[in-house]
N, C-alpha and C positions, 0 to 999 in steps of 0.2 A: 538423734539416736533414741530409739524407744527404750524406756526403762521399765523394769518390773514394778508392778504395783505392790504397795506395802500390804502384807497379809493381814495386818491388824485392822486394816480398813474394810476388810471383807466381812459381810454379815454372816457368811456361811464358810466355816473353816473346811479345808480339804478333809474329806472323810471317805476312805476307801471302803467300798461295799464288798462284803464277802461273796465269793462265787458260789452259786448253788451246787449241790452235790451232782456228781456225774449222772446218777440215776434220774434225778429230777430234770436235768438238761436233756437227757436222751428221750424221756417221756414227752417233754415239751416239744422237742425237735420233731418227734413223730407226728404230733398234732399239727405243727406248723407245716410239715411236709404234705399233710393231707390238704390243707388250705391251698398251698401252692399247686398241688396236683389238680385240684378242682379248677383253679383259674386257668392253668395251662392247657388242660384237656378241653376246656370249653372253647378254646380258640380253633380246635381242629376236629372235634368229635362229630360235628354235623356235616363236615365236608362230603363224606361218602353217603350221607343220608339225604342230602338235598334233593336229588332227583325224585326219591320216593315222597318226600314231604311236599314238593311242588305238585306231584301227581294227586295227592290227597287233599291239599288245601287250595291248590290253584295259585295264581299270582306269580307266574314265572318271571314277569318283568320286575318284581320286587325281590327276587331270590338273592341277589348280591347283598342286600341289606341285612340278611340274616347273619352274615359274617361281619360286614362293615359296621353295622349298628353296635355290635359288641366291642369291636376294636376302638371305635370312636368314643364310646362312653367310658371304657376303661382308661384310655389315654388321657381324656379330659380330667378324670378324677385322680390321677396319680399325684400331682402336686398338691391337690386339696387334701388328700388323706395324709400325706407326709406332714403338712403344716399343722393340720388339726390335731394329729396324734402327738406332736411336740407340745402343743398347748394344753391338751386335756388328758394325755396319757395314752399309751399304746393299747392297753388291754380293752377298755370299753369301745374304742374306735374299731379295733379288729373284730370284736364280737358283732358290732353293728354291721360291718362289711360282710361278714359271713351270713348274717340273718338276711340282709338285702339280697345277697346272691341266692339264698334259698327261696326267697319270695319270687324272684325272677324264674327260678326253676319250677316252682309250683304253677305259675302263670303259663310257662312253656309247656308243661305236662298237660294242662287243661285246655290249651288254645284250640280254637276251631276255625281260624282264618290266618292267612299269611300276615295280615296287619297286626294281629294280636301276638303272633310268634315274634315279629320284629320288636314289639313292645317288650316282650319277655326277655329278649336278648339284650335290649338296652338296659333293662333293670338288672340283669345279670352283670352287664359291663360296669354299671355304677357300683356294684359291690365288688366285682372282680378286680377293678382297678386298685383296690386297697389290699387284696389278699397277698400278693407277692411282696408289695412294698412293705407292708406292716410285718409280715413274717420275717423278712430280711432284717428289718429294724429291731424286731423283738429279740432275735437271737444275738444281735450285736450288743444288746443291753445286758445280757447275762454271760456272754463269753468274751474274754479279752481278744484283741485282734490277733495276737500271736497264736492262740489256740483256735481261732475262728476259721482258719483256712480249711481244716478237714470238714467242718460243717458246710462251709460255702461250696466246697467241691461237690458234696452230695446234693445241695440245692441246684447246682448247675446240671447235675444228672437228671433231676426231675424234668427239666425241659427236654432233655434228650429222649426220655421215655415217652413223654406226652406227644412229642412231635411225630412219632411213629405209632404209638399205641392209640392215639386219638382216632385217626381214620380207621384203624383196624377194629377198635371197640365200637365205633359208630356203625361200621358195616355189619358187624356181628349182631348188634342190637336191632338194626333195621331188618335184617333177615330173620331174626329170632323173635323176641318178645315185642319188638316194635320200637320205632325211633323215639317215642315219648320217654322211653326208659333212659335216654341220654340226659333227660332232665330229672326224672325220679331218682336216678342214681346219686344225685348230689345231696339228697335229703339225709340219708344215714351218714354220709361222709361229713356233711355240715354239722350234724349233731356230735359226731366223734371229735371234730375239730374244736367245737365250742367247749365240750367237756374238758379236753386237754388244756385249752386256754384258761378256763376258770380254775382248774385244779393246780396247774403247774406254772403259769405265767404270773410271777409275783414281782412287780416292779415298783419302786418308790414313786409316789405321785409327783408330777412336775412341781418344782418349787416356784411359787409366784408371789410377788409382792403387791400386785394389783390385778384387777379382773382382766383376763385376756380378751383381746378383741380379734374378730375375724375379718380378714381382708376380703369382704364380699365383692367389691369392685374389681380387685385384682383377679379373683377367681372367675368372675364373669368374663373379663377381658381375655384371659388365657384360654378359657373354654371356647369362646367365640373364635379366637385366632386359630386354635387347634382344629375346630370344625372346618374352618375355611381351608386350612392346609390339607387335611385329610380328604376333603371333597375335591380339591384340585388334583391330588394324587389318584383318587379313585375314578373320577370322571374324565380327567385329561387323557386324550388319545383314544378313549373308548366311547363314552356317551356323547362327549363333545370334543371337537378338535382342540389341540393345545392352544391355538391362538384365537379361539372363538371368544365372543364377548362374555360368555358365561365364565369361562376359565380365567380370562384376564381380569374380570370383575372380582372373582373370588381371590385371585392372587393379590390384587390391589387391597381388598378388604383385609387379608391376612397381614399385609405389611403395615397398614394403618393401625389395625388392632394391636399388632406387636409393638409398634412405637408407643401407643397409648399405654399399654401394659408396662413397658419400661418406665415411662414417666410416673405412673401411679405407684409402682413399686419403689421408686426413688424417694417417695415422701411418706409411704405407709409406715405406721408404727410397728406393725407385725406383718410384714409382707408374706404372701404365699410362697414366693421364691425370692429370698433376699438377694439383692444384687451383689451384696458383699461376698456371696459364695464364689463369684467369679474372680475375686481377688486371690483366691487360693490356687496356687499353681497345680497341685496334685488333682484337685477337682476338675479344673479346666482341661488338663491333658487327658485324664481318664474319661471324661465326658465326651471329648472329641473322638477318642479311640472307640468308645462304646457306640457312638452314633455311626461312625464309619463301619464298624463291625456289623452293626445292624443292617446297613445298606447291603453289604456283601452277603451276609448270611441269608437274609430273606429274599434277596435278589435271586439266589440259587434255590433255596428250599421251596419257594412258592411255586416254581414251575418245573422242578426236576421230576416230581411224580408224574406230571402230564407227559413230559418227554419220555419217561420210561414206559408208560402205557402205550404210547403211540409207536415208538421206535422198536421196543422189544415185543410189542404185540401181546401184552398181558393185561389182566383186569386190575381193578383198583386194589384188591386185596394183595395180589402178588406184587404189585408195584410198592405197596407199603412194606412188604416183607423184604424187598430188595433195598429198601432204605435202612434196614436194620444195621448194616455195617457203619453207617454214619452215626446212628444212635450209640452203637457199641464204642466207637472211637471217642465220641464226645463224653460218654459216661465214664469210661476208664481214665481218659486223660484228665477229666475234671476232678475225679476223686484222687488220683495219684498226685496231681499238682497241688491240691489242697493239703494232702498229707505232708508233702515236701515243704510247703510253706510253713506248716506248723513245726516241723522238725528243725528247719534251718533258719527260719525267719527271713529268707530271701524270697522276693516275689516279682521283681521287675523282669527277670529273665523269662518267665513263663508267657506273658502276653507278647513279648518280643519274638520268641521262638514260635509261638502259636500263630501269630500273624504271618510270619514268613512261611510256615507250613501251609497256611490257608492260601497264600499266593501261589505256592507250588501246586497245590491241589486244584486251584482254579485253572492253572495252565494245563494240567493233565486232563481235566474234564473237557476243556476247550478243544483238545486234540482228538476226541472220540469221533469215530466214524460209524457207518452202518455195520461195518464188519467187527467192531469192538465187541468182545464177548461180555456177557453179564458179569462174569467173574472179575474181569479187568475193571468194568464200570464200578462194581461194588468196592474194589480196592481204592479207586480214586475218591469216591465219596466218603469212604472210611477215613482216608487221610484228611479230607476236609473236616470231618468230625473231630479228629484228633486236634487239629489246629484250633477249632472253636473251643473245645474243652479246656485247652491249656490256658486260655486268657480270659474267657468270658466272666467267670466269677471273681477272678483276681482283680479285675477293674473295679468291681463293686467293693472289694476289700480295701483297695487304695482310697476310694472315696470315703468310706466309713471311718477309716483310721485318720483321715485328715481333719475330722471335726469332733467336738465333744458330744456327749450323749444328749445334751439339751437341744441340739439341732440335727440329731441323727436322722430322724424321719424326713425332715425337709431335704437334707442332702441326698439321702437314698432315693426319695421320690423324684427329685430333680434329675438325677442321673438316669433313672429308668424312663423318665418322661422323654428326655432327648434321645435315648436309645430306641424307644418305641417309635418316635417320630422318624428316626433314621430308617427303621425297619419298614415303616409305611411308605416312605419315599422310595426306598430301594425296590420294594415289591411292586409299587405302582409304575415306576419308570421302566423297570425291566419288563413288566407285563405289557405296557403300552407299546414299547419298541418291538417286543416279541410278536404281539398281535399284528402290528403293521407289517413287519417283515414277513410273517407267515402268510398273510393274505396275498402279498405281492408274489412270493415264491410259489405258492400253490397255483396261482393263476399262470405264472410263467412256465412252471414245470409240467403242469397238466396239459397246457396248450400245445406243447411240443410232442406229446404222446398221442393224444386222440382228441377229437371233438367231444364236447360234453354229451352229445346225443349218443355217442358210442359207449358211454359208461354203463356199468352194470345197472339194470333196472331203469335206464333212461338217463336224463340229465343228472350230472353229479353236483350235489349241493355242498360246496366246500364249507359252508357254515354249519352243516349238520353232521360232520364227521365224528364218529365215535371209535374208540379203540377196537371194539368188537367188529364193527363194520369194516374198518380198514384191514384188520387181520384176515378177513374172509375175501378180500378183493384179489383179483388176478395181479400178478407182479407188475404188469404194465401200468396199473394204477397205484398199487400199494407202494412200490418203490419210489415214484416221484413224490408221493405224499409224505412218507417218512423221511425222505431226503429233505423235503421242505422244512420239516420240524427240526432236523439236525442243523441245517444251514441257518435257520432263523434264530435258534437259541444259543448255540455254542459260541458264536462270535461275541454275543453280548456277555457271556461268562468271561471271555477274554478281556473285555473292557473293565471288568471288576478287579482285575489283578492290580492295577495301580491303587485302587481303594484299599486293598489289603496291605500293600507296601507302604501306603501313607500312614497306616497304623504303626508300622515298624518305626517309621521316622518320628512320629509323635512320641512313641514310648521311649525313644532314646533320650528325650528331654525330661523324663520323669526322674526325680531325685529320690533314690531309694534310701530309706531310713529304717532303723530298727522298729519292728512292730511292738506295740505296747503289750505288757504282760499282766496288766491289772486294770480294773475299772474304778474310776473315781467319779462320784456324782456331785462333787463340790461345784458350786455355782456362784459366779459373780452376779450380784443382784441386777446390775445394769444390763447384763446380757440376756436376762430371762424374758423380760417384757418389751425391751426395745425403748428407744427414746425419741422416735419420730424421724430419724434420719434415713429410713429405708433399709438400713443394714445393721442397725444397732444390735440386733439379736446375735449376729455372728461377728460383730466387730472385734471383740476381745480375742476370740480364737483365730480370726483371720489376720489380725495384726501380728499376733504371735507367730503365725505361719510365715509371714513375710520376714520377720526378724530371724527365725531359725533357718529359713532358706538361705539367708545371706550369711549367717554366722556359724552354722553347724557344719562340721566336717562331714563329708558324705559317708552315710552308713554307720555313723557312730553315736547318734543321739537316741538313747533308749526311750526318750519321751517325745516322740514326734507329735506335731500339732494334731490334736484330736486323740492322742493316746492319753487317756484320762488317768494318769498315774498320780500317786499320792502327793508328790512334792510339786505338782504342776500348779503354777499361779498365772492367771491370765495377765497379759500385758496391757498397759494402758494404750489408748489410741494416740497416734502421733507418729512421727518419723524422725 
């Protein structure tokens, strides 16, 4: 049986930090929202500008890397930023991430070739990988978990806004002052974010008893493994067949590198992702839920705009506007659920209900036909947005409240890393299956209507179909084409229903406890720097989590593991 450590043996007595004033928190929060908005907008803002960019810079065969390069770089950097910020402090690392993102923006604004544009996007990704992670960690250091719900809800709304606003802003800039302003826009926003961080983010420096060490080998291994996974998801089924030597080789490399990473982390003194995190039940269940949610969310969001353009016969701008109900549903439900968490202290119910609503919405979307009106379609995707908003940021709150401040960045980054990997996998698999089914259905449906030589303007190139071209075709060709899009995508959406239901099942096992109402930065010296066992940094908090999971009555412990309250004393290791 684990016993509590004697407080007299601790070099740092529990000292509860006073919470900053509401005005200071609001001003800081605005600055952090700007950094999150920059990162999230950058994932989508160039999507509508790419045709114009390719026309000016050339390099159509490299076009996908403008998006993939950013996603890959930001995903790789997530765990790195989390770990480094725990060691050296949130403030300097966050400022560094913003500056790196701004440098990438300058390179993008000045680039004169597709290769340089891709380099700019990679630099942006290297900085962008830390913007969301560190913003979420920073607000968690100044706002107790019980009060954090309302802030986390607004953070979730940022994603909703950027997912729709990105393509719209990108299209407007491309048609107006030029696509380069998608990069120049980040400079004043970056300056505003840095000013807010410098003036309003005041956090105690991390307490250390020896010089921190950086897990370079672990960082390199997880970066290499992530690159392999992303390339498998990006190239599989498109550039290379799924069972081609290239994809099988990348998959084997990902597995080997992953195994080596686990082995290195088991012995590192200050690992980039402490394996001890996975001993915490709340972290594991919330991370699995986040990964599965990412698969379902991006599996739908990545291809719904294309579906809308083709089937509804509208341009990219109108397709973006038709996605607004999803944004509105996500925004409203995210803010409302955050407020309710703050008022009631209850949080488990929201991702449970949200995932169930997602499953219902996925079913409704899968039943759409060519006769389904735009109004009905908007209602369905609006319901999907409501489901997403109810649970997305609550999962982050669960993770953050499961650990003490000293490893908050690592836990936050690890959760987001796995969620991003899930999003990449979901988007890639749905895209590969969608493309394969679409090619087959186009060939079959068009062959029953007319020979290619009978098509308008001669032979019909199914690889060169655009929404505008399809909309102008006679019904004899247009209907088989849009029917192919409908039959290719919507059954795949139906396959995602079990993924959403799996989140419901996983969340049933989450043990809800009272959220902390204060922040205590007291630190057990042995948990700050680690002792070489690969999880020493988190050992005290994680052991305590195990004890409390076994001994604490459901929902009645005001000091959940990671709720850094004043009378909290880490447990010694052992069982």
